[in-house]
Wavefront OBJ file of the C-alpha trace (Angstrom):
o trace
v -40.124 62.781 27.416
v -38.682 59.362 26.538
v -40.002 57.860 29.747
v -43.450 59.363 29.097
v -43.551 57.760 25.617
v -42.567 54.359 26.974
v -45.229 54.533 29.622
v -47.802 55.614 27.031
v -46.966 52.664 24.740
v -47.140 50.236 27.637
v -50.521 51.593 28.677
v -51.784 51.295 25.102
v -50.692 47.665 24.966
v -52.546 46.950 28.198
v -55.690 48.665 26.910
v -55.575 46.645 23.674
v -55.203 43.418 25.607
v -58.134 44.422 27.837
v -60.150 45.287 24.749
v -59.594 41.855 23.214
v -60.320 40.166 26.502
v -63.448 42.251 26.940
v -64.570 40.929 23.585
v -64.511 37.425 25.033
v -61.235 36.030 23.494
v -58.858 33.817 25.480
v -55.159 34.619 25.379
v -53.066 32.285 23.147
v -49.438 31.932 22.053
v -49.140 31.056 18.368
v -46.052 29.635 16.601
v -45.357 30.972 13.086
v -43.165 29.157 10.493
v -42.278 31.743 7.876
v -40.642 29.792 5.038
v -38.435 27.925 7.516
v -37.930 30.790 9.969
v -39.790 30.303 13.241
v -41.218 32.956 15.580
v -44.013 33.218 18.222
v -46.797 35.762 18.670
v -49.245 36.274 21.582
v -52.929 37.135 20.941
v -56.443 35.863 21.598
v -58.158 32.874 20.120
v -60.865 34.998 18.476
v -58.282 36.767 16.281
v -57.882 35.806 12.627
v -54.650 34.427 11.164
v -54.145 37.708 9.327
v -54.541 39.694 12.593
v -52.004 37.436 14.347
v -49.493 37.917 11.503
v -50.021 41.690 11.584
v -49.438 41.651 15.357
v -46.165 39.774 14.650
v -45.384 42.411 11.972
v -45.221 39.775 9.246
v -46.422 40.862 5.803
v -47.727 38.554 3.103
v -47.054 38.914 -0.598
v -49.808 38.582 -3.158
v -48.662 35.089 -4.199
v -47.545 33.850 -0.805
v -49.448 30.902 0.633
v -50.512 30.734 4.307
v -52.014 27.851 6.274
v -54.575 28.113 7.853
v -56.093 30.693 5.506
v -55.639 34.353 6.384
v -59.308 34.969 7.220
v -59.626 31.918 9.489
v -60.328 32.593 13.194
v -57.623 30.944 15.273
v -59.960 29.128 17.701
v -61.769 27.587 14.723
v -58.646 26.784 12.679
v -57.718 23.638 14.646
v -54.042 24.193 13.872
v -50.819 24.047 15.875
v -48.981 26.773 13.948
v -49.239 29.212 11.098
v -47.202 28.180 8.042
v -46.173 30.662 5.364
v -44.854 29.440 1.991
v -43.198 32.330 0.232
v -43.582 32.682 -3.497
v -40.382 32.423 -5.517
v -39.634 32.717 -9.208
v -36.277 31.060 -9.934
v -34.139 30.132 -12.918
v -32.525 26.719 -13.310
v -29.503 26.510 -15.656
v -28.205 23.136 -16.836
v -25.382 23.299 -19.369
v -26.967 25.086 -22.382
v -30.534 24.690 -21.122
v -32.275 27.336 -18.980
v -35.747 27.156 -17.430
v -37.777 29.450 -15.172
v -40.125 27.969 -12.577
v -42.470 29.385 -9.919
v -43.079 27.790 -6.526
v -44.450 28.727 -3.145
v -42.446 27.488 -0.180
v -40.384 25.028 -2.202
v -36.767 23.915 -1.927
v -33.956 24.030 -4.474
v -34.472 20.294 -5.075
v -38.178 20.864 -5.866
v -37.331 23.668 -8.297
v -34.865 21.399 -10.136
v -37.472 18.666 -10.411
v -40.123 21.125 -11.651
v -37.651 22.382 -14.269
v -37.411 18.815 -15.597
v -33.859 18.003 -14.528
v -32.679 15.051 -12.429
v -29.768 15.118 -10.041
v -29.555 11.348 -10.462
v -28.359 11.927 -14.034
v -24.996 13.002 -12.622
v -25.624 16.704 -11.961
v -24.860 18.802 -8.910
v -26.376 22.155 -7.902
v -24.228 25.093 -6.857
v -26.400 25.576 -3.740
v -27.695 23.223 -1.066
v -30.597 21.315 -2.594
v -32.372 21.227 0.780
v -32.323 25.024 1.188
v -35.453 27.160 0.718
v -36.040 29.055 -2.485
v -35.635 32.810 -2.660
v -37.414 34.910 -5.204
v -35.191 35.754 -8.172
v -32.457 33.211 -7.400
v -30.549 31.281 -10.109
v -29.679 27.598 -9.654
v -26.820 26.274 -11.786
v -26.349 22.555 -12.403
v -22.936 21.137 -13.270
v -22.284 17.751 -14.830
v -20.363 15.528 -12.444
v -17.405 13.389 -13.475
v -17.541 9.733 -12.478
v -14.161 8.323 -11.419
v -12.936 5.233 -9.571
v -11.033 5.798 -6.344
v -8.859 3.174 -4.633
v -7.493 4.222 -1.262
v -6.970 2.712 2.180
v -8.127 -0.744 1.107
v -11.367 0.398 -0.550
v -12.429 0.951 -4.153
v -15.473 3.119 -4.919
v -17.069 4.881 -7.866
v -17.424 8.584 -7.063
v -19.164 11.439 -8.869
v -17.351 14.734 -8.469
v -17.293 18.288 -9.712
v -13.540 18.565 -9.135
v -11.388 19.367 -12.130
v -8.053 17.762 -11.174
v -6.859 14.772 -9.143
v -5.534 17.142 -6.454
v -8.887 18.920 -6.130
v -10.691 15.585 -6.049
v -8.581 14.232 -3.168
v -9.158 17.448 -1.235
v -12.892 17.153 -1.917
v -12.859 13.577 -0.601
v -10.819 14.702 2.446
v -7.980 12.306 1.668
v -4.730 13.483 3.232
v -1.435 12.371 1.707
v 1.673 11.441 3.693
v 5.096 12.628 2.564
v 5.914 9.243 0.974
v 2.454 8.354 -0.355
v 2.129 7.749 -4.089
v -0.791 8.822 -6.296
v -1.553 7.747 -9.835
v -2.168 9.512 -12.080
v -0.289 12.694 -11.136
v -1.993 15.332 -8.998
v -2.252 17.861 -11.837
v -4.059 15.375 -14.113
v -7.441 16.630 -15.325
v -10.389 14.424 -14.446
v -12.436 12.597 -17.035
v -15.117 9.969 -16.693
v -13.748 6.474 -16.132
v -10.422 7.697 -14.709
v -8.950 5.373 -12.061
v -7.240 7.134 -9.166
v -5.055 5.025 -6.867
v -3.596 6.222 -3.576
v -0.786 4.056 -2.168
v 0.208 4.493 1.449
v 4.015 4.235 1.467
v 6.239 3.797 4.503
v 9.994 3.161 4.756
v 11.611 1.221 7.592
v 15.198 0.213 8.404
v 16.053 -3.355 9.352
v 19.356 -4.809 10.572
v 20.072 -8.494 10.044
v 23.029 -10.672 11.042
v 24.055 -13.195 8.387
v 26.549 -16.072 8.390
v 29.650 -15.910 6.191
v 30.567 -19.481 5.200
v 34.250 -20.382 5.427
v 36.118 -21.551 2.327
v 38.522 -24.484 1.892
v 42.084 -23.901 0.719
v 44.278 -26.696 -0.703
v 48.078 -26.610 -0.475
v 50.836 -29.014 -1.566
v 53.133 -30.731 0.978
v 56.173 -32.664 -0.245
v 56.699 -34.226 3.182
v 53.494 -36.218 2.753
v 53.256 -39.197 0.442
v 51.338 -38.609 -2.707
v 47.646 -39.333 -2.026
v 47.877 -38.424 1.649
v 46.023 -35.374 3.060
v 46.264 -33.510 6.321
v 44.062 -30.756 7.821
v 46.380 -27.902 8.709
v 43.644 -25.530 9.958
v 39.982 -26.098 10.782
v 37.489 -23.673 9.245
v 35.081 -21.395 11.169
v 32.125 -19.360 9.837
v 32.130 -15.604 10.195
v 29.317 -13.088 10.721
v 28.296 -9.830 9.074
v 25.606 -7.230 9.879
v 23.589 -5.951 6.920
v 21.270 -2.926 7.033
v 18.255 -2.883 4.687
v 15.868 -0.079 3.732
v 12.443 -1.672 3.304
v 9.547 -0.146 1.368
v 6.035 -0.991 2.574
v 3.026 -0.251 0.358
v -0.365 -0.390 2.077
v 1.249 -2.321 4.918
v 2.942 -4.960 2.747
v 6.637 -5.226 1.907
v 7.227 -4.319 -1.706
v 11.018 -4.104 -1.896
v 14.191 -3.966 0.164
v 17.544 -2.382 -0.587
v 20.871 -3.041 1.132
v 22.246 0.246 2.426
v 25.283 -0.882 4.439
v 27.281 -3.962 5.437
v 29.921 -4.498 8.130
v 31.904 -7.541 9.276
v 31.249 -8.614 12.844
v 33.487 -11.699 12.799
v 35.957 -12.739 10.103
v 35.585 -16.220 8.627
v 38.537 -18.613 9.069
v 39.314 -20.753 6.039
v 39.925 -24.510 6.290
v 43.406 -25.463 5.011
v 44.174 -28.963 3.713
v 47.658 -30.161 2.763
v 47.900 -32.648 -0.107
v 50.957 -34.928 -0.252
v 53.191 -34.810 -3.319
v 56.079 -37.083 -2.183
v 56.633 -40.063 -4.485
v 58.451 -43.292 -3.491
v 61.725 -43.905 -5.275
v 61.709 -46.924 -7.593
v 64.217 -49.710 -6.653
v 67.391 -49.690 -8.734
v 67.418 -52.236 -11.611
v 70.568 -54.455 -11.901
v 72.112 -54.302 -15.329
v 71.908 -57.505 -17.311
v 75.301 -58.817 -18.604
v 75.997 -57.838 -22.153
v 76.658 -60.540 -24.734
v 79.839 -60.121 -26.665
v 79.280 -60.301 -30.376
v 82.494 -62.313 -30.795
v 82.232 -64.456 -27.720
v 78.913 -66.006 -26.947
v 78.564 -65.836 -23.190
v 75.613 -67.800 -21.999
v 74.314 -66.804 -18.556
v 73.198 -69.623 -16.439
v 69.525 -69.538 -15.555
v 68.958 -68.974 -11.874
v 67.717 -71.853 -9.879
v 63.933 -71.860 -9.157
v 64.659 -71.429 -5.474
v 66.518 -68.183 -6.225
v 63.620 -66.475 -8.161
v 62.660 -63.674 -5.715
v 59.956 -60.985 -5.609
v 62.340 -58.642 -7.378
v 62.120 -60.869 -10.414
v 58.363 -60.395 -10.547
v 58.852 -56.639 -10.311
v 61.343 -56.645 -13.186
v 60.082 -58.866 -15.967
v 62.645 -59.719 -18.603
v 63.231 -56.977 -21.113
v 61.718 -54.084 -19.147
v 62.518 -52.047 -16.088
v 60.405 -50.370 -13.339
v 59.898 -46.706 -14.091
v 57.751 -45.696 -11.031
v 56.132 -47.259 -8.000
v 53.207 -45.228 -6.553
v 51.435 -46.074 -3.292
v 47.623 -45.724 -3.423
v 45.555 -46.117 -0.231
v 42.124 -47.706 0.043
v 39.180 -45.289 0.640
v 38.073 -47.090 3.839
v 40.881 -45.555 5.905
v 42.290 -48.984 6.874
v 45.825 -48.034 5.899
v 45.958 -50.756 3.211
v 46.125 -50.225 -0.513
v 48.204 -51.121 -3.493
v 51.264 -50.100 -5.463
v 50.805 -48.883 -9.008
v 53.895 -50.063 -10.871
v 54.808 -48.640 -14.286
v 57.369 -50.290 -16.574
v 59.629 -48.991 -19.255
v 57.625 -50.680 -21.985
v 54.484 -48.742 -20.931
v 52.760 -51.582 -19.118
v 51.377 -51.330 -15.547
v 50.911 -53.717 -12.679
v 49.359 -53.662 -9.156
v 50.639 -55.070 -5.909
v 48.738 -55.027 -2.610
v 50.362 -53.885 0.602
l 1 2 3 4 5 6 7 8 9 10 11 12 13 14 15 16 17 18 19 20 21 22 23 24 25 26 27 28 29 30 31 32 33 34 35 36 37 38 39 40 41 42 43 44 45 46 47 48 49 50 51 52 53 54 55 56 57 58 59 60 61 62 63 64 65 66 67 68 69 70 71 72 73 74 75 76 77 78 79 80 81 82 83 84 85 86 87 88 89 90 91 92 93 94 95 96 97 98 99 100 101 102 103 104 105 106 107 108 109 110 111 112 113 114 115 116 117 118 119 120 121 122 123 124 125 126 127 128 129 130 131 132 133 134 135 136 137 138 139 140 141 142 143 144 145 146 147 148 149 150 151 152 153 154 155 156 157 158 159 160 161 162 163 164 165 166 167 168 169 170 171 172 173 174 175 176 177 178 179 180 181 182 183 184 185 186 187 188 189 190 191 192 193 194 195 196 197 198 199 200 201 202 203 204 205 206 207 208 209 210 211 212 213 214 215 216 217 218 219 220 221 222 223 224 225 226 227 228 229 230 231 232 233 234 235 236 237 238 239 240 241 242 243 244 245 246 247 248 249 250 251 252 253 254 255 256 257 258 259 260 261 262 263 264 265 266 267 268 269 270 271 272 273 274 275 276 277 278 279 280 281 282 283 284 285 286 287 288 289 290 291 292 293 294 295 296 297 298 299 300 301 302 303 304 305 306 307 308 309 310 311 312 313 314 315 316 317 318 319 320 321 322 323 324 325 326 327 328 329 330 331 332 333 334 335 336 337 338 339 340 341 342 343 344 345 346 347 348 349 350
């Protein structure tokens, strides 16, 4: 029975086609755009638009608009397709304001405009503004928050419907690394004028070898004359390896912290001996004492007998110390600093 029915329907279709052809119509294939949905129907060019839509099993509402008109014969319509704009009655809600508008074949954006609202005023619809209207739908507009975003070397003003910094970054498809820093905090609620800064943070370790300067030690040596010096040990610089943890922010070094330090080579100090030995002063001959009862007059020495010792021991005073001081030019020459018992001083070259 099923096969008989199929054959009957097929035969009926053939008879209908022959009937239309017998009436003088040429076979045509017509494209139909039904409010954005496309389909194709086959008929004859002497059929009306309404007949072609019926053949495609497409029904029109009372307020739907069709182009060309429903009663137009296809061969006279001079059209490439049949366009249907479906009637829709929609409600647009913006904050505390609500408006109802009617359109045929319009988009969400057109409905918003007809309701008297502007997306450019910082509003966003809860549906795609380019989508087609559906009868009875409600379009809700939300006020966007304007914030400033600085990330990855760029600063932009962005309007968003996000409520927190975390939601905003997710909306902008900004992924955070484990060390990245965000200000303000992620749970901060958005408000107009808020500045959000994302810093890309990276830590690196750096090892650096540094020189340890040797020091100079001074010691006393009583085998060296006072004023003399002698290098006992030459100095040598040492080395140490220091490890730093460096913080880079957006590719630039912001700070470094020393995490460890180890000695690679010990520094050797320079040792200098300073002489402390003083020359002994020559012994002073005692002058003969004058007896109070017997006046003993000492004969004055002859001029030929006045020696250098006499110049070193002026009458009435004795030599207390005799210090050798060398010239700074390294020639080995210098002078003696002679101190006397009466507090006076004298110099003598050598």
